[in-house]
Short mmCIF file of the C-alpha atoms (twelve columns), coordinates in Angstrom:
data_MODEL
# 
_entry.id   MODEL 
# 
loop_
_atom_site.group_PDB 
_atom_site.id 
_atom_site.type_symbol 
_atom_site.label_atom_id 
_atom_site.label_alt_id 
_atom_site.label_comp_id 
_atom_site.label_asym_id 
_atom_site.label_seq_id 
_atom_site.Cartn_x 
_atom_site.Cartn_y 
_atom_site.Cartn_z 
_atom_site.pdbx_PDB_model_num 
ATOM 1   C CA . MET A 1   22.578  4.720   33.335 1 
ATOM 2   C CA . SER A 2   22.058  4.055   29.665 1 
ATOM 3   C CA . SER A 3   23.643  6.437   27.201 1 
ATOM 4   C CA . ILE A 4   21.263  7.744   24.546 1 
ATOM 5   C CA . ILE A 5   22.964  8.863   21.338 1 
ATOM 6   C CA . SER A 6   21.159  11.028  18.803 1 
ATOM 7   C CA . SER A 7   21.173  10.334  15.051 1 
ATOM 8   C CA . PRO A 8   24.594  9.520   13.568 1 
ATOM 9   C CA . ARG A 9   26.522  11.953  11.395 1 
ATOM 10  C CA . ARG A 10  25.469  10.267  8.164  1 
ATOM 11  C CA . SER A 11  22.710  11.828  6.061  1 
ATOM 12  C CA . TRP A 12  19.606  9.628   6.213  1 
ATOM 13  C CA . SER A 13  18.343  11.031  2.906  1 
ATOM 14  C CA . SER A 14  21.495  9.901   1.114  1 
ATOM 15  C CA . LEU A 15  21.229  6.472   2.744  1 
ATOM 16  C CA . LEU A 16  17.660  6.076   1.529  1 
ATOM 17  C CA . VAL A 17  18.681  6.989   -2.009 1 
ATOM 18  C CA . VAL A 18  21.419  4.352   -1.854 1 
ATOM 19  C CA . GLY A 19  18.889  1.808   -0.605 1 
ATOM 20  C CA . LEU A 20  16.468  2.559   -3.422 1 
ATOM 21  C CA . VAL A 21  19.210  2.252   -6.010 1 
ATOM 22  C CA . VAL A 22  20.297  -1.082  -4.544 1 
ATOM 23  C CA . SER A 23  16.762  -2.455  -4.652 1 
ATOM 24  C CA . VAL A 24  16.197  -1.423  -8.274 1 
ATOM 25  C CA . ALA A 25  19.648  -2.140  -9.663 1 
ATOM 26  C CA . GLY A 26  19.951  -5.522  -7.937 1 
ATOM 27  C CA . SER A 27  18.743  -8.759  -9.496 1 
ATOM 28  C CA . VAL A 28  14.930  -8.562  -9.366 1 
ATOM 29  C CA . VAL A 29  12.839  -6.805  -6.747 1 
ATOM 30  C CA . ALA A 30  10.524  -9.427  -5.258 1 
ATOM 31  C CA . ALA A 31  6.803   -8.858  -5.091 1 
ATOM 32  C CA . PRO A 32  5.525   -7.900  -1.645 1 
ATOM 33  C CA . ARG A 33  3.530   -10.438 0.339  1 
ATOM 34  C CA . ALA A 34  -0.028  -9.747  1.423  1 
ATOM 35  C CA . TRP A 35  -0.726  -9.896  5.148  1 
ATOM 36  C CA . THR A 36  -2.848  -12.822 6.265  1 
ATOM 37  C CA . ASN A 37  -5.188  -10.101 7.570  1 
ATOM 38  C CA . ALA A 38  -4.754  -7.832  4.526  1 
ATOM 39  C CA . THR A 39  -8.383  -6.653  4.722  1 
ATOM 40  C CA . GLY A 40  -10.590 -5.981  7.719  1 
ATOM 41  C CA . SER A 41  -12.429 -3.410  9.788  1 
ATOM 42  C CA . ASN A 42  -12.850 -2.229  13.355 1 
ATOM 43  C CA . SER A 43  -14.621 0.578   15.182 1 
ATOM 44  C CA . THR A 44  -12.163 3.227   13.911 1 
ATOM 45  C CA . PHE A 45  -11.326 2.298   10.309 1 
ATOM 46  C CA . GLY A 46  -11.428 -0.343  7.616  1 
ATOM 47  C CA . TRP A 47  -8.255  -1.391  5.806  1 
ATOM 48  C CA . SER A 48  -7.379  -3.178  2.570  1 
ATOM 49  C CA . GLY A 49  -4.374  -4.134  0.479  1 
ATOM 50  C CA . GLY A 50  -2.108  -4.614  3.498  1 
ATOM 51  C CA . GLN A 51  1.256   -5.989  2.438  1 
ATOM 52  C CA . SER A 52  4.807   -6.372  3.702  1 
ATOM 53  C CA . GLY A 53  8.079   -6.417  1.842  1 
ATOM 54  C CA . ASP A 54  7.645   -3.457  -0.533 1 
ATOM 55  C CA . GLY A 55  11.006  -2.931  -2.226 1 
ATOM 56  C CA . ASP A 56  12.964  -5.791  -0.680 1 
ATOM 57  C CA . VAL A 57  14.549  -8.682  -2.561 1 
ATOM 58  C CA . THR A 58  14.013  -11.412 0.019  1 
ATOM 59  C CA . ASN A 59  10.451  -12.398 -0.985 1 
ATOM 60  C CA . VAL A 60  9.632   -13.254 2.633  1 
ATOM 61  C CA . GLY A 61  7.619   -10.194 3.721  1 
ATOM 62  C CA . LEU A 62  10.051  -8.870  6.308  1 
ATOM 63  C CA . TRP A 63  7.452   -6.845  8.249  1 
ATOM 64  C CA . GLY A 64  5.277   -9.901  8.835  1 
ATOM 65  C CA . ASP A 65  1.584   -9.644  9.735  1 
ATOM 66  C CA . PRO A 66  0.420   -6.900  12.092 1 
ATOM 67  C CA . ILE A 67  -1.977  -7.132  14.990 1 
ATOM 68  C CA . VAL A 68  -4.738  -4.664  14.064 1 
ATOM 69  C CA . ASN A 69  -7.190  -3.056  16.456 1 
ATOM 70  C CA . ASP A 70  -9.108  0.215   16.625 1 
ATOM 71  C CA . GLU A 71  -5.913  2.051   17.645 1 
ATOM 72  C CA . GLY A 72  -3.800  0.994   14.680 1 
ATOM 73  C CA . PHE A 73  -1.251  -1.561  13.450 1 
ATOM 74  C CA . PHE A 74  1.220   -3.394  15.708 1 
ATOM 75  C CA . PHE A 75  4.015   -5.382  14.059 1 
ATOM 76  C CA . ARG A 76  5.286   -7.906  16.602 1 
ATOM 77  C CA . ASP A 77  6.431   -10.713 14.287 1 
ATOM 78  C CA . MET A 78  9.233   -9.160  12.246 1 
ATOM 79  C CA . ASN A 79  11.167  -11.671 10.162 1 
ATOM 80  C CA . PRO A 80  14.663  -12.325 11.631 1 
ATOM 81  C CA . LEU A 81  16.060  -11.583 8.156  1 
ATOM 82  C CA . PHE A 82  15.132  -7.907  8.647  1 
ATOM 83  C CA . LYS A 83  18.793  -7.315  9.452  1 
ATOM 84  C CA . ALA A 84  21.866  -5.827  7.803  1 
ATOM 85  C CA . GLU A 85  25.148  -7.344  8.946  1 
ATOM 86  C CA . ALA A 86  28.644  -7.327  7.536  1 
ATOM 87  C CA . VAL A 87  32.305  -8.011  8.336  1 
ATOM 88  C CA . TRP A 88  34.918  -5.487  7.197  1 
ATOM 89  C CA . PRO A 89  35.684  -4.717  4.389  1 
ATOM 90  C CA . ALA A 90  32.213  -5.722  3.167  1 
ATOM 91  C CA . SER A 91  29.019  -3.745  3.797  1 
ATOM 92  C CA . SER A 92  25.340  -4.676  3.832  1 
ATOM 93  C CA . ASN A 93  22.067  -2.940  2.887  1 
ATOM 94  C CA . MET A 94  18.502  -3.959  3.700  1 
ATOM 95  C CA . LEU A 95  15.453  -2.140  2.314  1 
ATOM 96  C CA . SER A 96  11.856  -3.095  3.039  1 
ATOM 97  C CA . GLY A 97  8.501   -1.425  3.463  1 
ATOM 98  C CA . MET A 98  4.823   -1.929  4.167  1 
ATOM 99  C CA . SER A 99  1.718   -0.367  2.660  1 
ATOM 100 C CA . VAL A 100 -2.036  -0.341  3.317  1 
ATOM 101 C CA . THR A 101 -5.146  1.670   2.428  1 
ATOM 102 C CA . LEU A 102 -7.305  3.019   5.264  1 
ATOM 103 C CA . ASN A 103 -11.010 3.875   5.007  1 
ATOM 104 C CA . THR A 104 -12.957 5.201   7.999  1 
ATOM 105 C CA . MET A 105 -16.206 4.930   6.012  1 
ATOM 106 C CA . ASN A 106 -15.744 1.142   6.138  1 
ATOM 107 C CA . ALA A 107 -15.462 1.066   9.920  1 
ATOM 108 C CA . VAL A 108 -17.965 -0.856  12.041 1 
ATOM 109 C CA . PRO A 109 -20.292 0.980   12.446 1 
ATOM 110 C CA . PRO A 110 -19.617 2.743   9.101  1 
ATOM 111 C CA . ASN A 111 -18.900 6.386   8.306  1 
ATOM 112 C CA . MET A 112 -16.720 7.147   11.294 1 
ATOM 113 C CA . ALA A 113 -14.885 10.481  11.576 1 
ATOM 114 C CA . GLY A 114 -11.778 10.916  9.451  1 
ATOM 115 C CA . LEU A 115 -8.288  10.260  10.774 1 
ATOM 116 C CA . THR A 116 -6.512  13.390  11.986 1 
ATOM 117 C CA . GLU A 117 -3.062  12.222  13.156 1 
ATOM 118 C CA . LEU A 118 -0.717  9.267   13.387 1 
ATOM 119 C CA . ARG A 119 2.233   8.153   15.475 1 
ATOM 120 C CA . VAL A 120 4.915   5.801   14.225 1 
ATOM 121 C CA . ARG A 121 7.279   3.927   16.539 1 
ATOM 122 C CA . GLU A 122 9.953   1.438   15.447 1 
ATOM 123 C CA . TRP A 123 12.725  -0.311  17.360 1 
ATOM 124 C CA . GLY A 124 15.486  -2.866  17.103 1 
ATOM 125 C CA . SER A 125 19.058  -3.732  18.094 1 
ATOM 126 C CA . TYR A 126 22.559  -3.202  16.734 1 
ATOM 127 C CA . THR A 127 26.207  -4.134  17.231 1 
ATOM 128 C CA . GLY A 128 29.234  -1.974  16.514 1 
ATOM 129 C CA . ASP A 129 29.902  1.755   16.924 1 
ATOM 130 C CA . ILE A 130 26.740  3.541   15.785 1 
ATOM 131 C CA . GLU A 131 28.679  6.715   14.994 1 
ATOM 132 C CA . ASP A 132 30.794  4.988   12.390 1 
ATOM 133 C CA . VAL A 133 29.515  1.615   11.298 1 
ATOM 134 C CA . VAL A 134 25.734  1.149   11.318 1 
ATOM 135 C CA . ALA A 135 22.782  3.292   10.375 1 
ATOM 136 C CA . THR A 136 19.086  3.183   9.673  1 
ATOM 137 C CA . GLY A 137 16.533  5.470   8.081  1 
ATOM 138 C CA . GLY A 138 12.806  5.453   7.445  1 
ATOM 139 C CA . THR A 139 10.209  7.513   5.584  1 
ATOM 140 C CA . VAL A 140 6.419   7.759   5.687  1 
ATOM 141 C CA . LEU A 141 4.379   8.465   2.538  1 
ATOM 142 C CA . LEU A 142 0.689   9.396   2.862  1 
ATOM 143 C CA . THR A 143 -1.692  9.811   -0.075 1 
ATOM 144 C CA . PRO A 144 -5.129  11.264  0.832  1 
ATOM 145 C CA . ILE A 145 -7.895  9.892   -1.385 1 
ATOM 146 C CA . SER A 146 -11.056 11.274  0.265  1 
ATOM 147 C CA . PRO A 147 -10.873 14.177  0.557  1 
ATOM 148 C CA . GLY A 148 -8.179  14.243  -2.071 1 
ATOM 149 C CA . GLY A 149 -4.795  15.844  -1.736 1 
ATOM 150 C CA . PRO A 150 -1.195  15.522  -2.865 1 
ATOM 151 C CA . PRO A 151 0.913   12.482  -1.996 1 
ATOM 152 C CA . THR A 152 3.096   13.692  0.864  1 
ATOM 153 C CA . ASN A 153 6.407   12.272  1.992  1 
ATOM 154 C CA . LEU A 154 6.637   13.224  5.654  1 
ATOM 155 C CA . GLY A 155 10.405  12.816  5.716  1 
ATOM 156 C CA . GLU A 156 12.512  10.693  8.000  1 
ATOM 157 C CA . LEU A 157 11.806  9.247   11.411 1 
ATOM 158 C CA . ALA A 158 13.751  10.709  14.325 1 
ATOM 159 C CA . MET A 159 16.368  8.259   15.607 1 
ATOM 160 C CA . THR A 160 17.871  7.549   19.019 1 
ATOM 161 C CA . PHE A 161 20.460  4.914   19.945 1 
ATOM 162 C CA . ASP A 162 21.272  3.402   23.332 1 
ATOM 163 C CA . SER A 163 24.958  2.492   23.267 1 
ATOM 164 C CA . GLN A 164 24.877  0.457   26.487 1 
ATOM 165 C CA . GLU A 165 21.819  -1.626  25.627 1 
ATOM 166 C CA . GLY A 166 22.681  -1.873  21.931 1 
ATOM 167 C CA . THR A 167 19.176  -0.797  20.912 1 
ATOM 168 C CA . TRP A 168 17.657  1.865   18.671 1 
ATOM 169 C CA . GLU A 169 14.267  3.540   18.365 1 
ATOM 170 C CA . ALA A 170 12.651  5.647   15.649 1 
ATOM 171 C CA . SER A 171 9.602   7.875   15.944 1 
ATOM 172 C CA . MET A 172 7.345   10.273  14.075 1 
ATOM 173 C CA . ASP A 173 4.275   12.153  15.345 1 
ATOM 174 C CA . VAL A 174 2.110   13.773  12.684 1 
ATOM 175 C CA . VAL A 175 -0.950  16.012  13.014 1 
ATOM 176 C CA . PHE A 176 -2.573  16.229  9.589  1 
ATOM 177 C CA . SER A 177 -3.617  19.862  10.025 1 
ATOM 178 C CA . ASP A 178 0.071   20.762  10.420 1 
ATOM 179 C CA . ILE A 179 1.215   19.131  7.168  1 
ATOM 180 C CA . GLY A 180 0.023   21.917  4.862  1 
ATOM 181 C CA . GLY A 181 0.457   21.966  1.093  1 
ATOM 182 C CA . GLY A 182 -3.163  20.991  0.480  1 
ATOM 183 C CA . PHE A 183 -3.126  17.955  2.752  1 
ATOM 184 C CA . PRO A 184 -6.564  17.691  4.473  1 
ATOM 185 C CA . SER A 185 -6.852  18.047  8.247  1 
ATOM 186 C CA . ALA A 186 -9.081  14.936  8.427  1 
ATOM 187 C CA . VAL A 187 -8.898  12.022  5.987  1 
ATOM 188 C CA . GLN A 188 -11.505 9.316   5.417  1 
ATOM 189 C CA . ILE A 189 -9.637  7.313   2.758  1 
ATOM 190 C CA . MET A 190 -5.824  7.292   2.643  1 
ATOM 191 C CA . SER A 191 -2.997  5.077   1.481  1 
ATOM 192 C CA . MET A 192 0.032   4.783   3.737  1 
ATOM 193 C CA . ALA A 193 3.483   3.423   2.929  1 
ATOM 194 C CA . ILE A 194 6.437   3.186   5.317  1 
ATOM 195 C CA . THR A 195 9.911   2.316   4.043  1 
ATOM 196 C CA . ASN A 196 12.942  1.371   6.144  1 
ATOM 197 C CA . HIS A 197 16.577  1.183   5.125  1 
ATOM 198 C CA . LEU A 198 19.137  -0.593  7.322  1 
ATOM 199 C CA . GLU A 199 22.837  -0.356  6.527  1 
ATOM 200 C CA . ALA A 200 25.925  -1.879  8.146  1 
ATOM 201 C CA . ILE A 201 29.334  -0.459  7.154  1 
ATOM 202 C CA . PRO A 202 32.030  -1.717  9.521  1 
ATOM 203 C CA . MET A 203 35.312  0.202   9.478  1 
ATOM 204 C CA . ASP A 204 36.921  -2.847  11.067 1 
ATOM 205 C CA . GLY A 205 35.559  -5.972  12.712 1 
ATOM 206 C CA . SER A 206 31.817  -6.505  12.227 1 
ATOM 207 C CA . ALA A 207 28.562  -4.574  12.512 1 
ATOM 208 C CA . SER A 208 24.856  -5.347  12.371 1 
ATOM 209 C CA . ILE A 209 21.516  -3.604  12.740 1 
ATOM 210 C CA . GLN A 210 18.144  -5.340  13.034 1 
ATOM 211 C CA . LYS A 211 14.542  -4.192  13.083 1 
ATOM 212 C CA . GLU A 212 12.400  -5.985  15.677 1 
ATOM 213 C CA . GLY A 213 9.050   -4.191  15.893 1 
ATOM 214 C CA . ALA A 214 6.879   -1.261  14.839 1 
ATOM 215 C CA . SER A 215 3.584   0.439   15.656 1 
ATOM 216 C CA . VAL A 216 1.417   2.823   13.649 1 
ATOM 217 C CA . VAL A 217 -1.263  4.348   15.860 1 
ATOM 218 C CA . PHE A 218 -4.122  6.736   15.098 1 
ATOM 219 C CA . PRO A 219 -4.620  8.138   18.590 1 
ATOM 220 C CA . GLU A 220 -7.569  9.751   20.248 1 
ATOM 221 C CA . PRO A 221 -6.676  12.970  22.083 1 
ATOM 222 C CA . ALA A 222 -4.835  12.498  25.408 1 
ATOM 223 C CA . THR A 223 -5.193  8.708   25.583 1 
ATOM 224 C CA . GLY A 224 -3.249  7.663   22.495 1 
ATOM 225 C CA . MET A 225 0.281   8.394   23.688 1 
ATOM 226 C CA . LEU A 226 -0.201  6.674   27.042 1 
ATOM 227 C CA . THR A 227 -1.505  3.532   25.362 1 
ATOM 228 C CA . LEU A 228 1.286   3.501   22.802 1 
ATOM 229 C CA . CYS A 229 4.045   3.918   25.369 1 
ATOM 230 C CA . GLY A 230 2.572   1.070   27.404 1 
ATOM 231 C CA . LEU A 231 2.460   -1.264  24.394 1 
ATOM 232 C CA . ILE A 232 6.071   -0.524  23.458 1 
ATOM 233 C CA . ALA A 233 7.233   -1.121  27.041 1 
ATOM 234 C CA . VAL A 234 5.436   -4.479  27.143 1 
ATOM 235 C CA . ALA A 235 6.902   -5.495  23.769 1 
ATOM 236 C CA . ARG A 236 10.431  -4.660  24.878 1 
ATOM 237 C CA . ARG A 237 10.074  -6.599  28.139 1 
ATOM 238 C CA . ARG A 238 8.775   -9.635  26.244 1 
ATOM 239 C CA . GLY A 239 11.607  -9.395  23.725 1 
ATOM 240 C CA . ARG A 240 14.275  -9.320  26.401 1 
ATOM 241 C CA . HIS A 241 12.635  -12.204 28.260 1 
ATOM 242 C CA . ASN A 242 12.474  -14.342 25.098 1 
ATOM 243 C CA . SER A 243 16.128  -13.669 24.317 1 
ATOM 244 C CA . ARG A 244 17.289  -15.140 27.599 1 
# 
């Protein structure tokens, strides 16, 4: 039976601050790369300005291009460089994000109902002792435009680690009516930015942590979670098959 380990003892908020400092104080932060499908529309929402690589210094767009359908965004082509790895006594940091603007009025047909919730899932692999040597953190920033409201950082994704499989998962489920602070319960136009920070700090030997996939889904009641879980299961099976 696999052993699931909850979030490590490190503070994710402090890790994210370190990551932001590294990205700004380093040489030059590279411009993000637009998705090949940076603009489009479906029966749920339209989107524009989609880009990968916010904040990173690699200039390769680490998130890659998502598959987009009326359920949301599915990142299945993460760049292999989306990885922090180091050999003691060195350490390694990797910071990268994605951003996009959503508009349900630009759906096909237009003027669809506003978005009311989202679910974020991310996953990857690691080597080393997760309690001591590797860590990851992620935040979600939403800015409602119509109706307007305050930019809201939803905090950090919840993390789990499987020590036997050497894998990790991150998740966040958000119902807009529960956010409070003036955030609308349904949003027609909204910008969304997700930032990830990977860090490897081996105490001896080596350590690595890699991001391999992500999904951002705007579910319909009851059906959304079942669909999302199915897509993640399929992605994991394909990933393990391809690694053989």
